C-alpha positions in Angstrom: 3.0 -4.2 5.8 6.0 -6.5 5.4 5.5 -9.6 6.6 8.5 -9.3 9.2 7.1 -6.0 10.5 3.9 -7.5 12.4 3.7 -7.1 15.9 1.2 -9.3 17.8 -0.7 -6.8 19.8 -3.1 -7.6 22.6 -4.2 -5.5 25.6 -4.1 -8.3 28.2 -8.0 -9.1 28.3 -9.2 -11.4 31.4 -10.3 -14.8 29.8 -14.0 -13.7 30.7 -13.0 -10.7 28.4 -12.0 -12.5 25.4 -14.8 -15.0 25.7 -17.1 -11.7 25.7 -15.4 -10.4 22.6 -15.7 -13.7 20.9 -19.5 -13.8 21.4 -19.4 -10.3 20.2 -17.6 -10.9 16.7 -19.8 -14.0 16.1 -23.0 -11.6 16.8 -22.0 -8.8 14.8 -19.0 -9.8 12.4 -22.0 -10.4 9.3 -20.8 -8.7 6.6 -18.1 -11.5 4.8 -16.3 -11.1 1.7 -14.0 -13.7 -0.2 -13.0 -16.0 -0.9 -9.3 -14.7 -2.3 -6.4 -16.8 -3.2 -2.7 -16.8 -3.9 -0.3 -19.1 -4.2 -2.8 -22.0 -3.6 -4.3 -20.6 0.0 -7.5 -19.0 0.0 -9.1 -16.6 2.6 -11.9 -14.9 3.4 -12.6 -11.8 5.7 -15.5 -10.9 8.1 -16.2 -7.9 10.0 -19.0 -6.1 12.1 -18.8 -2.8 9.9 -20.0 -3.1 6.5 -17.9 0.0 5.0 -15.0 -1.5 6.1 -16.1 -4.9 4.5 -16.6 -3.3 1.2 -12.8 -1.6 1.4 -11.4 -4.6 2.3 -12.8 -6.3 -0.6 -11.6 -3.8 -2.8 -8.0 -4.2 -1.5 -7.9 -7.7 -2.3 -10.0 -7.9 -5.5 -7.2 -8.7 -7.8 -7.3 -12.2 -6.1 -10.6 -12.9 -5.7 -11.1 -16.1 -6.3 -14.7 -19.0 -6.8 -12.6 -21.7 -4.7 -11.4 -22.4 -1.2 -9.3 -25.1 -0.3 -8.8 -27.3 2.7 -6.3 -24.4 3.6 -8.8 -21.5 3.6 -8.9 -19.2 6.5 -11.5 -17.0 7.8 -10.4 -13.5 9.2 -12.7 -11.5 11.4 -12.4 -7.7 12.5 -14.9 -6.5 15.4 -14.4 -2.9 15.2 -13.8 -1.0 18.3 -17.3 1.0 18.3 -18.0 0.8 22.2 -14.9 -0.4 23.6 -12.2 -2.8 22.8 -12.4 -4.8 19.3 -10.3 -7.8 17.9 -9.0 -9.7 14.9 -9.0 -13.3 14.7 -7.8 -16.0 12.1 -10.7 -18.6 12.8 -10.9 -19.0 16.2 -7.2 -18.0 17.0 -7.4 -14.6 18.7 -4.7 -12.3 16.8 -5.2 -8.7 18.6 -7.0 -7.1 20.8 -6.9 -3.1 20.7 -9.1 0.2 21.2 -7.8 1.7 18.0 -9.1 0.7 14.8 -6.0 1.5 12.9 -3.9 -1.2 14.7 -6.5 -3.6 14.2 -6.8 -3.2 10.6 -2.7 -2.9 10.5 -2.9 -6.4 12.0 -5.4 -7.9 9.7 -2.9 -6.9 6.6 -0.4 -9.0 8.8 -2.3 -11.8 9.5 -3.3 -12.3 5.8 0.3 -11.7 4.6 1.7 -14.7 6.9 -1.3 -16.9 5.7 -0.4 -16.0 2.1 3.8 -16.6 2.4 3.9 -20.2 3.2 6.3 -22.5 1.3 5.2 -23.3 -2.2 5.9 -26.9 -3.1 8.6 -26.5 -6.7 8.9 -22.7 -6.0 11.0 -20.2 -4.3 8.9 -17.4 -2.4 11.2 -14.0 -2.4 10.3 -11.2 -0.5 10.3 -8.7 -3.8 8.3 -6.0 -5.7 7.6 -7.2 -9.3 6.2 -5.2 -12.4 6.3 -6.1 -16.1 5.6 -5.0 -19.4 3.7 -7.4 -21.7 4.9 -10.8 -19.9 8.3 -9.8 -19.1 8.7 -8.9 -15.4 11.3 -6.7 -13.7 12.5 -8.4 -9.9 13.1 -5.9 -7.0 13.9 -8.6 -4.3 14.9 -6.2 -0.9 15.0 -6.4 2.2 12.5 -4.2 4.7 12.6 -0.5 4.7 14.7 -0.5 1.5 12.4 1.6 -0.6 11.0 -1.3 -2.9 7.3 -0.3 -2.6 8.2 3.4 -3.1 10.1 2.4 -6.4 7.4 -0.2 -7.5 5.3 2.9 -7.4 7.4 4.8 -9.2 7.5 2.5 -11.5 3.6 1.8 -12.3 3.4 5.4 -12.6 5.0 4.7 -16.2 2.7 2.5 -17.3 3.9 -0.6 -16.4 1.7 -3.7 -14.7 1.8 -4.5 -10.8 2.5 -7.8 -9.8 3.2 -7.2 -6.1 4.7 -4.9 -4.0 5.8 -8.1 -0.9 6.5 -11.6 -2.4 6.6 -13.7 -5.7 6.9 -17.1 -6.3 9.4 -17.8 -8.7 9.5 -21.7 -10.6 13.0 -22.5 -12.3 11.7 -21.7 -15.6 11.3 -18.3 -14.3 8.0 -17.9 -14.1 6.9 -15.0 -11.7 3.7 -15.2 -9.9 2.8 -12.0 -7.7 1.0 -11.8 -4.2 -1.2 -8.8 -5.5 -2.3 -7.1 -2.4 -2.4 -3.2 -2.0 0.9 -1.5 -2.0 2.1 -0.2 1.4 3.1 3.0 1.6 4.8 4.2 4.7 4.7 7.9 5.6 8.5 8.4 4.4 7.1 7.9 1.2 4.0 10.2 0.9 5.9 13.6 0.1 7.4 11.5 -3.0 3.6 10.2 -4.0 0.9 12.1 -2.9 -0.9 11.5 -5.6 -1.7 8.0 -4.6 -3.0 8.9 -0.9 -6.5 6.6 -1.2 -9.5 8.6 -1.3 -11.5 7.0 1.3 -14.6 7.8 3.4 -13.7 10.2 6.2 -15.0 7.3 9.1 -12.4 4.9 6.9 -9.7 7.1 7.3 -8.2 6.1 10.8 -8.0 2.4 9.7 -5.1 3.8 7.5 -3.3 6.4 9.7 0.0 5.5 9.8 0.0 3.5 6.4 -1.7 3.6 3.3 -3.1 1.3 1.6 -3.1 1.9 -2.2 -5.5 -0.5 -4.4 -3.8 -2.3 -7.0 -6.8 -2.0 -9.3 -6.0 2.0 -9.3 -3.1 1.6 -11.5 -3.1 1.0 -15.4 -2.6 -3.2 -15.0 -2.3 -5.7 -12.7 -1.4 -9.1 -13.9 -1.0 -12.3 -12.0 2.6 -13.6 -13.6 4.7 -13.2 -16.3 8.7 -14.6 -16.9 12.0 -12.6 -15.0 13.9 -10.8 -17.5 15.3 -8.1 -15.1 16.7 -8.2 -11.6 17.0 -5.5 -9.9 18.4 -5.1 -5.6 17.2 -1.8 -4.8 18.3 0.0 -2.1 17.4 3.7 -0.5 19.9 6.1 0.8 19.1 9.4 1.7 20.8 11.8 -0.5 23.0 9.5 -2.4 22.8 10.1 -6.3 21.8 6.7 -8.2 24.7 4.2 -7.8 24.0 1.2 -10.4 26.4 -2.2 -9.6 26.7 -5.0 -12.2 26.1 -8.3 -10.5 27.6 -11.6 -11.6 25.5 -14.7 -11.6 27.0 -16.1 -8.2 26.4 -12.4 -7.0 23.0 -12.6 -7.9 21.7 -15.9 -6.6 23.4 -15.1 -2.9 21.4 -11.4 -2.8 18.4 -13.6 -4.4 18.9 -16.1 -1.7 19.0 -13.6 1.2 15.4 -12.6 0.4 13.9 -15.8 0.4 11.1 -16.9 2.7 11.7 -20.1 4.4 14.3 -21.7 2.7 15.2 -24.6 4.8 18.2 -27.0 4.9 16.4 -30.1 3.9 16.6 -31.9 0.4 13.1 -30.0 -0.7 15.3 -26.5 0.3 18.2 -27.8 -1.6 15.8 -28.3 -4.6 14.6 -24.6 -4.3 17.5 -23.3 -4.2 18.6 -25.0 -7.2 15.5 -24.1 -9.0 16.3 -20.3 -7.9 19.9 -20.8 -9.7 18.0 -21.9 -12.8 15.5 -19.3 -12.9 18.7 -16.4 -12.4 20.5 -17.9 -15.3 21.2 -15.2 -18.0 19.3 -13.0 -16.3 20.9 -9.4 -16.1 21.0 -8.5 -12.4 22.1 -5.0 -10.7 22.5 -3.6 -7.7 20.5 -0.1 -7.6 21.5 2.4 -4.6 19.4 5.8 -5.1 18.1 8.7 -2.9 16.0 10.0 -5.6 12.7 8.2 -6.8 12.5 9.6 -10.4 16.2 8.6 -10.6 15.9 5.0 -9.5 12.8 4.7 -11.9 14.9 6.8 -14.7 17.5 4.1 -14.2 15.0 1.0 -14.0 13.6 1.9 -17.4 17.0 2.6 -19.1 18.2 -0.9 -17.9 14.6 -2.3 -19.3 15.4 -0.8 -22.8 18.4 -2.2 -22.5 17.6 -5.9 -21.8 14.9 -5.2 -24.9 18.1 -4.6 -27.1 20.1 -7.5 -26.1 
């Protein structure tokens, strides 16, 4: 789930009901996993369901950490075994619902929001990223652009995974990825059926509307690398592949539109200057596609051309 897709869900419980749920959370949420860390932010998760905790630990396994900092958060999931359940960040109620799938979706959204916050001296981009060795292909895109689907298709060719959601990009071209599970929407399922998660029956209802594909199921997961190729993907149904080379100015404009929370301050100006430096001399393209196999083949050809340059 992308950071922009979260929907704060409450079923309008009374203050008394909220207090009851909070007490149930404290009494039942004893199964804790973490801490995990990314972009300098750490978090842990506790649930009332040991099997769900094990699954969530696997989801965030590439970001396990032995350290927690003063910005650490504890997320709690009270499963709706007999009535409503809830999701909290520390003691702040995020969602209340009788639907377990809704609660887990809200948890992933809340963790995304916690992780994707301004980072000093780096620009955060809404982007997918894959790598071969330390050479990173960056795929910045708006929501619903086919970004995660393209990342999954490229991973099927043996590339390493950094993220399907967000990167921190430094002025020297260092790319650090948010190594969360790949979030595949139903529209991608027919072309990627082999990525359907193999879950115990009682966990399947937690991911009824979106597959969370474990990063650890792919060939390799890497934390960082250096930017070597920039591709802005856009899925357009039934359209043949169309590839457009971009000038440095156009690449910067498109990348800036995918940046998270760049403010009009001296710090924000420095971030944009850093982004410009990171993109200097990096081949950049806009890719429109209607077929995943054609898009994957095109990106692989661009990678080969970059290697030869």
